[in-house]
C-alpha positions, 0 to 999 in steps of 0.5 A: 492517871491520865486517860489520854494515850496519844494516838496509840499508834506506832508513829507516836514518839514515846517520852519516858521520864523516870523519876518524879523528883524536882527535876523529873516533875519540871521535865514532865510538866514542862514538856507535856504543856508544850506538846499537849496539842500534838497527837504524835507525842506521848509523855509518860512519867514513872515514879514509885509513889503517887505523892510528891516528895518535898526533899527540902522538907524532910528534916521537918518530916523527921521530927513528926511535923505533917506536910501537905499531900501533894498528888502527882496524878492530880497535878498532871491532870489536863496535861495529857501526860500518863503517870505510871506508879512503879519501881524502875528496876531495869533499863535497857538502853540498847532495846530502849526499854524500861522494866517496871517492878520486874513485870512491866515494860515500857518502850521509849524513843526518848528517855529522860533519866531522873532517878535521884541520889539516896543517902550513901550507907554503903561506905561505912560498915554499919550504916545501912543496918543501924542509921536512919536517913532522909532518902524518902519521906518513909525513911523520915517518918521512921526516924520521927517515930524513933525519936518520939519514943526517946524520952532522953538520950543522944541522937548523932547526926553524921554529916555536917553539910547542909542536910545534917545542919538543918536536921540537927537544928530541927531535931534539937528544936523539936526535941529539947529533951535529947542531946544532939550531936552533929559530926563531920569532917568539915566545919558546919557552914565551911563554905560560907562567908565569916558572918553567916558562918558565925551566925549559923554556929551561934544558932546551933549553940543556942539550940544546944547542938554539940558540933564536932568537926574534923572527925570521921565516922568509920563505923556504925554500931547499935548504940554508938558510932565509931570514929577514926582513931577508935573512940566511940560516941554513944547513940540512941539514934544515928541519922546518916547524912554524909554523902549520897549515892545514885542508882546503879541502873544507869551503869547497868544499862551501859550508859557512860557514867563517871566515878559516882555513877552519874550519867555524863552528858553533853552540853544539851544534857543528852548521854554522851553514849546514848543521845536519845537519853537525857539525864537530869538532876542528881543522876547527871554529871553536868559540866559548866565553866566552873566545874561539875554541878552539885545536886540542889533543887535550885539546879535540878529544876532548870535541868528538868526544864532544859531537857524538856525544851531540848526534846521539844526543839528536837521534835520540831526539827531544831537543834537543842541549845547548851545548858548553862546554869549559875548558883545564886543562894544557899538557904539553911533552916535553923529550926522553925524560927531561925535560918541563914541565907548565903548568897553566892556567885554563880560558881557557888563561891560565897558573896558578902551579902547574906540574910539572917533571922526572921527575914531569912526564915521568910526567904527560906520558906518561900524557896521551899514552897515554890516548886509545887506552884511553879509546876502549876504555873508551867501547866498554863504558861510553860514559858514561865518555867524557863527562867533561871540564872545562866551564870554569865562568864562563870558558866561558859564552857569552851568545850561546849558544842 
C-alpha cells in the first residue's frame, strides 16, 4: 500500500476508483501518473484482492495451468496512489461515499466506477447451484479441481460465445479423456467471416469438441442440463458462459442505468445523472456512432484511460473530451497451439483479413500479455497509454456534446 496520503487536508480532491480490472487499473495508473506531483489530489483504488486477475487467461486457470502472480499494490508503488483491499458493499451517490466490507467508509469528490460483469447464473434455474463460472480466478480454480478429479465423463460448456469457445477448446486439449460438449443459441464464430469461422469449426472438431448450436439451456441439474423441448444432456460438470450481469450497486445508488444495470454515460464517460461519477469497462453503457459498446479488454482499457484524462482535464479547469473507440480485432485461442484472429471494422463487423495457426497464436499471446507491461509503461510515460483506434466515421455520434 502506498504511504502517500496526499496532504490529508479537507482541500484535497479525493478520487476513488472501484475495481482493479483491465479498465480500473488503466484509470488508476494513468491518473496517478498524471497527478503524482500534485499535493491537492488523492487517488485511491479499491479492489477485493491484491492479485490482478487476467480475465483473458481464466480458461487456462480452469484447466490447472499456473499463471503469473501480478501484485496490484506492487504496481502502484511510486505512483502516490493508495490501494484499499475490500469488497464494495454500497455506494451512496448523494452523500458521495462508498462502503467497504460494510464497516469502512470512503468519501470521494470524484468516483470512477469500474465494477465489471460476472457470469449471469440468475436467468436459468439451477445454474447458480450446479454450474461453474469463470467470473474470478477462484471460480476458475474450482473448475480446475473438479476436472482434475474426473477420470472420464462429460463436460458441458453452456454458451457459444468467445469465452465458451476458448474454454471448450482448452478443456478438450488439456483433458482428452473427457467428452466436451459446447452448447449455444448461436453457431460458434457466427460473427466471423467464412474463412476464420470455418477454421474455428475445424479446430474444435480436431479437438473432439461436440458442438450443438441452435439450442437453449433452460435448467441446470446436478448431473445434466435440460434444453428447451425437454431433452437432457448428461454432464459431470457444467461451465456457464452464457451471458453476463453487472453489480446491482449502481442502480441501488440511484445512478441512471440501462435495462442491464450498466451506468448510462455522456460522451465523456460521466454518469448522466451524477456527473461526478465516471463509468468504465463492463459497468458502463457507452454509446458510439455504431451503437453501444460491448465489454472487451480492447475497449475496457481505453475507457479507463479516457476517464483519467477527463478527470485530469477537469482538475486543470478544462472540459473533458468525448470518448471515441473503434474495434480492430477478435482474437480467439483454440488451445495452446492454435488460434484464429478475425480483424474487424471499427463497428466490430468482420473484415476479410484474418490470421490462423501459429501466427495467430503469437498474435493472441501478445495481446493477452500486453496489459500488465502497458500499465508499467504508463507509470513512467502516461501518454503512452493514450493511443487507441478512434474509429473514424463509425464512432461519430451526432448527439455527442
